[in-house]
PDB file of N, CA, C and O in Angstrom, chain B, residues numbered from 101:
ATOM      1  N   MET B 101     -11.454   3.123  -6.290  1.00  0.00           N
ATOM      2  CA  MET B 101     -10.418   3.961  -5.738  1.00  0.00           C
ATOM      3  C   MET B 101     -10.827   4.011  -4.084  1.00  0.00           C
ATOM      4  O   MET B 101     -11.965   4.364  -3.774  1.00  0.00           O
ATOM      5  N   ALA B 102      -9.992   3.697  -3.209  1.00  0.00           N
ATOM      6  CA  ALA B 102     -10.235   3.792  -1.775  1.00  0.00           C
ATOM      7  C   ALA B 102     -10.117   5.270  -1.339  1.00  0.00           C
ATOM      8  O   ALA B 102      -9.014   5.793  -1.181  1.00  0.00           O
ATOM      9  N   THR B 103     -11.244   5.910  -1.154  1.00  0.00           N
ATOM     10  CA  THR B 103     -11.119   7.408  -0.582  1.00  0.00           C
ATOM     11  C   THR B 103     -11.305   7.391   0.899  1.00  0.00           C
ATOM     12  O   THR B 103     -10.857   8.382   1.475  1.00  0.00           O
ATOM     13  N   ASN B 104     -11.876   6.469   1.643  1.00  0.00           N
ATOM     14  CA  ASN B 104     -11.875   6.467   2.925  1.00  0.00           C
ATOM     15  C   ASN B 104     -10.999   5.459   3.537  1.00  0.00           C
ATOM     16  O   ASN B 104     -10.783   4.360   3.025  1.00  0.00           O
ATOM     17  N   THR B 105     -10.408   5.943   4.859  1.00  0.00           N
ATOM     18  CA  THR B 105      -9.374   5.062   5.294  1.00  0.00           C
ATOM     19  C   THR B 105      -9.949   3.767   5.812  1.00  0.00           C
ATOM     20  O   THR B 105      -9.241   2.762   5.749  1.00  0.00           O
ATOM     21  N   LYS B 106     -11.309   3.684   6.377  1.00  0.00           N
ATOM     22  CA  LYS B 106     -11.863   2.493   6.684  1.00  0.00           C
ATOM     23  C   LYS B 106     -12.171   1.565   5.434  1.00  0.00           C
ATOM     24  O   LYS B 106     -12.178   0.339   5.543  1.00  0.00           O
ATOM     25  N   ASP B 107     -12.429   2.237   4.216  1.00  0.00           N
ATOM     26  CA  ASP B 107     -12.710   1.341   3.171  1.00  0.00           C
ATOM     27  C   ASP B 107     -11.402   0.707   2.749  1.00  0.00           C
ATOM     28  O   ASP B 107     -11.309  -0.492   2.483  1.00  0.00           O
ATOM     29  N   SER B 108     -10.324   1.624   2.697  1.00  0.00           N
ATOM     30  CA  SER B 108      -9.029   1.188   2.246  1.00  0.00           C
ATOM     31  C   SER B 108      -8.473   0.064   3.165  1.00  0.00           C
ATOM     32  O   SER B 108      -7.939  -0.915   2.644  1.00  0.00           O
ATOM     33  N   GLU B 109      -8.583   0.176   4.566  1.00  0.00           N
ATOM     34  CA  GLU B 109      -8.141  -0.754   5.509  1.00  0.00           C
ATOM     35  C   GLU B 109      -8.978  -2.111   5.315  1.00  0.00           C
ATOM     36  O   GLU B 109      -8.383  -3.182   5.435  1.00  0.00           O
ATOM     37  N   TYR B 110     -10.348  -2.081   5.016  1.00  0.00           N
ATOM     38  CA  TYR B 110     -11.067  -3.061   4.790  1.00  0.00           C
ATOM     39  C   TYR B 110     -10.638  -3.986   3.512  1.00  0.00           C
ATOM     40  O   TYR B 110     -10.526  -5.212   3.545  1.00  0.00           O
ATOM     41  N   GLU B 111     -10.434  -3.185   2.437  1.00  0.00           N
ATOM     42  CA  GLU B 111      -9.976  -3.829   1.175  1.00  0.00           C
ATOM     43  C   GLU B 111      -8.465  -4.449   1.334  1.00  0.00           C
ATOM     44  O   GLU B 111      -8.176  -5.461   0.696  1.00  0.00           O
ATOM     45  N   LEU B 112      -7.591  -3.877   2.123  1.00  0.00           N
ATOM     46  CA  LEU B 112      -6.254  -4.325   2.342  1.00  0.00           C
ATOM     47  C   LEU B 112      -6.260  -5.669   3.028  1.00  0.00           C
ATOM     48  O   LEU B 112      -5.615  -6.648   2.655  1.00  0.00           O
ATOM     49  N   SER B 113      -7.143  -5.602   4.179  1.00  0.00           N
ATOM     50  CA  SER B 113      -7.418  -6.797   4.994  1.00  0.00           C
ATOM     51  C   SER B 113      -7.871  -7.984   4.156  1.00  0.00           C
ATOM     52  O   SER B 113      -7.378  -9.109   4.241  1.00  0.00           O
ATOM     53  N   MET B 114      -8.926  -7.602   3.283  1.00  0.00           N
ATOM     54  CA  MET B 114      -9.672  -8.693   2.459  1.00  0.00           C
ATOM     55  C   MET B 114      -8.574  -9.257   1.583  1.00  0.00           C
ATOM     56  O   MET B 114      -8.512 -10.485   1.511  1.00  0.00           O
ATOM     57  N   ASN B 115      -7.587  -8.435   0.819  1.00  0.00           N
ATOM     58  CA  ASN B 115      -6.547  -9.029   0.007  1.00  0.00           C
ATOM     59  C   ASN B 115      -5.365  -9.511   0.755  1.00  0.00           C
ATOM     60  O   ASN B 115      -4.360  -9.861   0.136  1.00  0.00           O
ATOM     61  N   ARG B 116      -5.417  -9.552   2.001  1.00  0.00           N
ATOM     62  CA  ARG B 116      -4.269  -9.847   2.834  1.00  0.00           C
ATOM     63  C   ARG B 116      -2.914  -9.114   2.659  1.00  0.00           C
ATOM     64  O   ARG B 116      -1.826  -9.688   2.706  1.00  0.00           O
ATOM     65  N   LEU B 117      -3.093  -7.777   2.450  1.00  0.00           N
ATOM     66  CA  LEU B 117      -1.960  -6.788   2.290  1.00  0.00           C
ATOM     67  C   LEU B 117      -1.871  -6.069   3.606  1.00  0.00           C
ATOM     68  O   LEU B 117      -2.758  -6.115   4.459  1.00  0.00           O
ATOM     69  N   ARG B 118      -0.698  -5.372   3.721  1.00  0.00           N
ATOM     70  CA  ARG B 118      -0.349  -4.541   4.820  1.00  0.00           C
ATOM     71  C   ARG B 118       0.346  -3.359   4.391  1.00  0.00           C
ATOM     72  O   ARG B 118       0.929  -3.426   3.309  1.00  0.00           O
ATOM     73  N   VAL B 119       0.390  -2.276   5.054  1.00  0.00           N
ATOM     74  CA  VAL B 119       1.217  -0.993   4.825  1.00  0.00           C
ATOM     75  C   VAL B 119       2.122  -0.777   5.797  1.00  0.00           C
ATOM     76  O   VAL B 119       1.803  -0.785   6.986  1.00  0.00           O
ATOM     77  N   VAL B 120       3.452  -0.543   5.332  1.00  0.00           N
ATOM     78  CA  VAL B 120       4.468  -0.112   6.210  1.00  0.00           C
ATOM     79  C   VAL B 120       5.248   1.035   5.741  1.00  0.00           C
ATOM     80  O   VAL B 120       5.354   1.227   4.530  1.00  0.00           O
ATOM     81  N   ARG B 121       5.800   1.809   6.583  1.00  0.00           N
ATOM     82  CA  ARG B 121       6.650   2.929   6.139  1.00  0.00           C
ATOM     83  C   ARG B 121       8.076   2.619   6.218  1.00  0.00           C
ATOM     84  O   ARG B 121       8.561   2.218   7.276  1.00  0.00           O
ATOM     85  N   LYS B 122       8.768   2.779   5.172  1.00  0.00           N
ATOM     86  CA  LYS B 122      10.248   2.553   5.062  1.00  0.00           C
ATOM     87  C   LYS B 122      10.949   3.918   4.621  1.00  0.00           C
ATOM     88  O   LYS B 122      10.381   4.729   3.890  1.00  0.00           O
ATOM     89  N   PHE B 123      12.074   4.074   5.068  1.00  0.00           N
ATOM     90  CA  PHE B 123      12.965   5.074   4.596  1.00  0.00           C
ATOM     91  C   PHE B 123      13.857   4.587   3.286  1.00  0.00           C
ATOM     92  O   PHE B 123      14.381   3.475   3.219  1.00  0.00           O
ATOM     93  N   ASN B 124      13.940   5.574   2.286  1.00  0.00           N
ATOM     94  CA  ASN B 124      14.765   5.330   1.094  1.00  0.00           C
ATOM     95  C   ASN B 124      16.135   5.929   1.391  1.00  0.00           C
ATOM     96  O   ASN B 124      16.415   6.549   2.417  1.00  0.00           O
ATOM     97  N   LEU B 125      16.933   5.680   0.403  1.00  0.00           N
ATOM     98  CA  LEU B 125      18.342   6.196   0.451  1.00  0.00           C
ATOM     99  C   LEU B 125      18.492   7.714   0.783  1.00  0.00           C
ATOM    100  O   LEU B 125      19.426   8.190   1.429  1.00  0.00           O
ATOM    101  N   CYS B 126      17.500   8.372   0.282  1.00  0.00           N
ATOM    102  CA  CYS B 126      17.618   9.955   0.372  1.00  0.00           C
ATOM    103  C   CYS B 126      17.192  10.455   1.740  1.00  0.00           C
ATOM    104  O   CYS B 126      17.369  11.637   2.037  1.00  0.00           O
ATOM    105  N   GLY B 127      16.612   9.560   2.618  1.00  0.00           N
ATOM    106  CA  GLY B 127      15.981   9.966   3.871  1.00  0.00           C
ATOM    107  C   GLY B 127      14.623  10.286   3.914  1.00  0.00           C
ATOM    108  O   GLY B 127      14.135  10.746   4.947  1.00  0.00           O
ATOM    109  N   PHE B 128      13.893  10.077   2.813  1.00  0.00           N
ATOM    110  CA  PHE B 128      12.450  10.455   2.716  1.00  0.00           C
ATOM    111  C   PHE B 128      11.784   9.053   3.056  1.00  0.00           C
ATOM    112  O   PHE B 128      12.360   7.988   2.835  1.00  0.00           O
ATOM    113  N   HIS B 129      10.567   9.148   3.591  1.00  0.00           N
ATOM    114  CA  HIS B 129       9.900   7.892   3.934  1.00  0.00           C
ATOM    115  C   HIS B 129       8.919   7.576   2.746  1.00  0.00           C
ATOM    116  O   HIS B 129       8.293   8.480   2.194  1.00  0.00           O
ATOM    117  N   GLU B 130       8.823   6.413   2.419  1.00  0.00           N
ATOM    118  CA  GLU B 130       7.763   5.785   1.466  1.00  0.00           C
ATOM    119  C   GLU B 130       6.810   4.873   2.067  1.00  0.00           C
ATOM    120  O   GLU B 130       7.169   4.198   3.032  1.00  0.00           O
ATOM    121  N   TRP B 131       5.669   4.780   1.617  1.00  0.00           N
ATOM    122  CA  TRP B 131       4.689   3.674   2.132  1.00  0.00           C
ATOM    123  C   TRP B 131       4.727   2.662   1.145  1.00  0.00           C
ATOM    124  O   TRP B 131       4.515   2.877  -0.048  1.00  0.00           O
ATOM    125  N   HIS B 132       5.020   1.465   1.675  1.00  0.00           N
ATOM    126  CA  HIS B 132       5.031   0.414   0.867  1.00  0.00           C
ATOM    127  C   HIS B 132       3.940  -0.741   1.259  1.00  0.00           C
ATOM    128  O   HIS B 132       3.770  -1.089   2.427  1.00  0.00           O
ATOM    129  N   VAL B 133       3.291  -1.242   0.264  1.00  0.00           N
ATOM    130  CA  VAL B 133       2.200  -2.185   0.503  1.00  0.00           C
ATOM    131  C   VAL B 133       2.736  -3.466   0.154  1.00  0.00           C
ATOM    132  O   VAL B 133       3.124  -3.756  -0.978  1.00  0.00           O
ATOM    133  N   LEU B 134       2.754  -4.349   1.306  1.00  0.00           N
ATOM    134  CA  LEU B 134       3.385  -5.733   1.187  1.00  0.00           C
ATOM    135  C   LEU B 134       2.218  -6.878   1.075  1.00  0.00           C
ATOM    136  O   LEU B 134       1.071  -6.709   1.488  1.00  0.00           O
ATOM    137  N   ASN B 135       2.627  -7.888   0.543  1.00  0.00           N
ATOM    138  CA  ASN B 135       1.723  -9.002   0.689  1.00  0.00           C
ATOM    139  C   ASN B 135       2.266  -9.993   1.701  1.00  0.00           C
ATOM    140  O   ASN B 135       3.222  -9.706   2.422  1.00  0.00           O
ATOM    141  N   ASN B 136       1.645 -11.166   1.746  1.00  0.00           N
ATOM    142  CA  ASN B 136       2.004 -12.183   2.786  1.00  0.00           C
ATOM    143  C   ASN B 136       3.496 -12.666   2.742  1.00  0.00           C
ATOM    144  O   ASN B 136       4.072 -13.116   3.733  1.00  0.00           O
ATOM    145  N   ALA B 137       4.011 -12.546   1.626  1.00  0.00           N
ATOM    146  CA  ALA B 137       5.442 -12.931   1.402  1.00  0.00           C
ATOM    147  C   ALA B 137       6.532 -11.581   1.552  1.00  0.00           C
ATOM    148  O   ALA B 137       7.691 -11.530   1.140  1.00  0.00           O
ATOM    149  N   ASN B 138       5.885 -10.697   2.159  1.00  0.00           N
ATOM    150  CA  ASN B 138       6.713  -9.428   2.376  1.00  0.00           C
ATOM    151  C   ASN B 138       7.314  -8.826   1.021  1.00  0.00           C
ATOM    152  O   ASN B 138       8.328  -8.129   1.052  1.00  0.00           O
ATOM    153  N   GLN B 139       6.698  -9.100  -0.075  1.00  0.00           N
ATOM    154  CA  GLN B 139       7.022  -8.495  -1.304  1.00  0.00           C
ATOM    155  C   GLN B 139       6.342  -7.254  -1.635  1.00  0.00           C
ATOM    156  O   GLN B 139       5.132  -7.133  -1.443  1.00  0.00           O
ATOM    157  N   THR B 140       7.076  -6.306  -2.133  1.00  0.00           N
ATOM    158  CA  THR B 140       6.349  -4.835  -2.148  1.00  0.00           C
ATOM    159  C   THR B 140       5.499  -5.048  -3.374  1.00  0.00           C
ATOM    160  O   THR B 140       5.909  -5.553  -4.419  1.00  0.00           O
ATOM    161  N   ILE B 141       4.145  -4.571  -3.124  1.00  0.00           N
ATOM    162  CA  ILE B 141       3.193  -4.563  -4.346  1.00  0.00           C
ATOM    163  C   ILE B 141       3.054  -3.234  -4.924  1.00  0.00           C
ATOM    164  O   ILE B 141       2.794  -3.071  -6.116  1.00  0.00           O
ATOM    165  N   ALA B 142       3.225  -2.266  -4.086  1.00  0.00           N
ATOM    166  CA  ALA B 142       3.225  -0.858  -4.500  1.00  0.00           C
ATOM    167  C   ALA B 142       3.941  -0.017  -3.586  1.00  0.00           C
ATOM    168  O   ALA B 142       4.038  -0.344  -2.404  1.00  0.00           O
ATOM    169  N   LYS B 143       4.503   1.144  -4.074  1.00  0.00           N
ATOM    170  CA  LYS B 143       5.084   2.015  -2.972  1.00  0.00           C
ATOM    171  C   LYS B 143       4.864   3.496  -3.451  1.00  0.00           C
ATOM    172  O   LYS B 143       4.878   3.704  -4.665  1.00  0.00           O
ATOM    173  N   ASN B 144       4.670   4.492  -2.620  1.00  0.00           N
ATOM    174  CA  ASN B 144       4.656   5.947  -2.916  1.00  0.00           C
ATOM    175  C   ASN B 144       4.848   6.709  -1.774  1.00  0.00           C
ATOM    176  O   ASN B 144       4.725   6.117  -0.701  1.00  0.00           O
ATOM    177  N   THR B 145       5.134   7.945  -1.764  1.00  0.00           N
ATOM    178  CA  THR B 145       5.340   8.825  -0.641  1.00  0.00           C
ATOM    179  C   THR B 145       4.215   9.136  -0.017  1.00  0.00           C
ATOM    180  O   THR B 145       4.298   9.600   1.120  1.00  0.00           O
ATOM    181  N   VAL B 146       2.947   8.946  -0.627  1.00  0.00           N
ATOM    182  CA  VAL B 146       1.623   9.299  -0.237  1.00  0.00           C
ATOM    183  C   VAL B 146       0.969   8.021   0.054  1.00  0.00           C
ATOM    184  O   VAL B 146       0.842   7.240  -0.889  1.00  0.00           O
ATOM    185  N   GLN B 147       0.506   7.662   1.286  1.00  0.00           N
ATOM    186  CA  GLN B 147      -0.079   6.569   1.650  1.00  0.00           C
ATOM    187  C   GLN B 147      -1.164   6.091   0.895  1.00  0.00           C
ATOM    188  O   GLN B 147      -1.178   4.932   0.481  1.00  0.00           O
ATOM    189  N   ARG B 148      -2.351   7.131   0.619  1.00  0.00           N
ATOM    190  CA  ARG B 148      -3.347   6.739  -0.159  1.00  0.00           C
ATOM    191  C   ARG B 148      -3.127   6.342  -1.694  1.00  0.00           C
ATOM    192  O   ARG B 148      -3.887   5.569  -2.278  1.00  0.00           O
ATOM    193  N   PHE B 149      -2.091   6.904  -2.250  1.00  0.00           N
ATOM    194  CA  PHE B 149      -1.724   6.589  -3.487  1.00  0.00           C
ATOM    195  C   PHE B 149      -1.080   5.202  -3.577  1.00  0.00           C
ATOM    196  O   PHE B 149      -1.330   4.453  -4.521  1.00  0.00           O
ATOM    197  N   ALA B 150      -0.293   4.889  -2.638  1.00  0.00           N
ATOM    198  CA  ALA B 150       0.338   3.578  -2.632  1.00  0.00           C
ATOM    199  C   ALA B 150      -0.740   2.342  -2.541  1.00  0.00           C
ATOM    200  O   ALA B 150      -0.613   1.301  -3.186  1.00  0.00           O
ATOM    201  N   VAL B 151      -1.861   2.631  -1.603  1.00  0.00           N
ATOM    202  CA  VAL B 151      -2.815   1.769  -1.381  1.00  0.00           C
ATOM    203  C   VAL B 151      -3.722   1.539  -2.702  1.00  0.00           C
ATOM    204  O   VAL B 151      -4.047   0.439  -3.149  1.00  0.00           O
ATOM    205  N   ASP B 152      -4.045   2.742  -3.208  1.00  0.00           N
ATOM    206  CA  ASP B 152      -4.889   2.686  -4.450  1.00  0.00           C
ATOM    207  C   ASP B 152      -4.141   1.971  -5.592  1.00  0.00           C
ATOM    208  O   ASP B 152      -4.709   1.178  -6.343  1.00  0.00           O
ATOM    209  N   LEU B 153      -2.880   2.280  -5.679  1.00  0.00           N
ATOM    210  CA  LEU B 153      -2.126   1.579  -6.854  1.00  0.00           C
ATOM    211  C   LEU B 153      -2.018   0.012  -6.473  1.00  0.00           C
ATOM    212  O   LEU B 153      -2.110  -0.787  -7.405  1.00  0.00           O
ATOM    213  N   ALA B 154      -1.843  -0.438  -5.267  1.00  0.00           N
ATOM    214  CA  ALA B 154      -1.745  -1.835  -4.961  1.00  0.00           C
ATOM    215  C   ALA B 154      -3.070  -2.396  -5.340  1.00  0.00           C
ATOM    216  O   ALA B 154      -3.084  -3.467  -5.946  1.00  0.00           O
ATOM    217  N   LEU B 155      -4.292  -1.735  -5.024  1.00  0.00           N
ATOM    218  CA  LEU B 155      -5.558  -2.412  -5.294  1.00  0.00           C
ATOM    219  C   LEU B 155      -5.805  -2.582  -6.767  1.00  0.00           C
ATOM    220  O   LEU B 155      -6.281  -3.631  -7.201  1.00  0.00           O
ATOM    221  N   LYS B 156      -5.467  -1.491  -7.603  1.00  0.00           N
ATOM    222  CA  LYS B 156      -5.526  -1.467  -9.000  1.00  0.00           C
ATOM    223  C   LYS B 156      -4.722  -2.557  -9.572  1.00  0.00           C
ATOM    224  O   LYS B 156      -5.223  -3.291 -10.424  1.00  0.00           O
ATOM    225  N   THR B 157      -3.441  -2.728  -9.143  1.00  0.00           N
ATOM    226  CA  THR B 157      -2.672  -3.888  -9.505  1.00  0.00           C
ATOM    227  C   THR B 157      -3.231  -5.295  -9.428  1.00  0.00           C
ATOM    228  O   THR B 157      -3.237  -6.130 -10.333  1.00  0.00           O
ATOM    229  N   LEU B 158      -3.735  -5.426  -8.102  1.00  0.00           N
ATOM    230  CA  LEU B 158      -4.448  -6.733  -7.781  1.00  0.00           C
ATOM    231  C   LEU B 158      -5.637  -6.979  -8.687  1.00  0.00           C
ATOM    232  O   LEU B 158      -5.908  -8.113  -9.082  1.00  0.00           O
ATOM    233  N   GLN B 159      -6.398  -5.829  -9.040  1.00  0.00           N
ATOM    234  CA  GLN B 159      -7.534  -6.061  -9.957  1.00  0.00           C
ATOM    235  C   GLN B 159      -7.294  -6.380 -11.586  1.00  0.00           C
ATOM    236  O   GLN B 159      -8.161  -6.878 -12.304  1.00  0.00           O
ATOM    237  N   ALA B 160      -6.045  -6.024 -12.001  1.00  0.00           N
ATOM    238  CA  ALA B 160      -5.645  -6.152 -13.246  1.00  0.00           C
ATOM    239  C   ALA B 160      -5.213  -7.657 -13.554  1.00  0.00           C
ATOM    240  O   ALA B 160      -4.809  -7.966 -14.675  1.00  0.00           O
TER     241      ALA B 160
END
């Protein structure tokens, strides 16, 4: 679980992922973790949760 922002940034860069903020239909923003093909790996309204979920998804 990535608890530090530097740790999570490092793990994202090692797995070639990036985090972007998008607005949903209700007007709330969500953090999306995208791969090289711009496919959403994970999303959540809390950035840390989205990153943790994406890293767990890749480990499985």
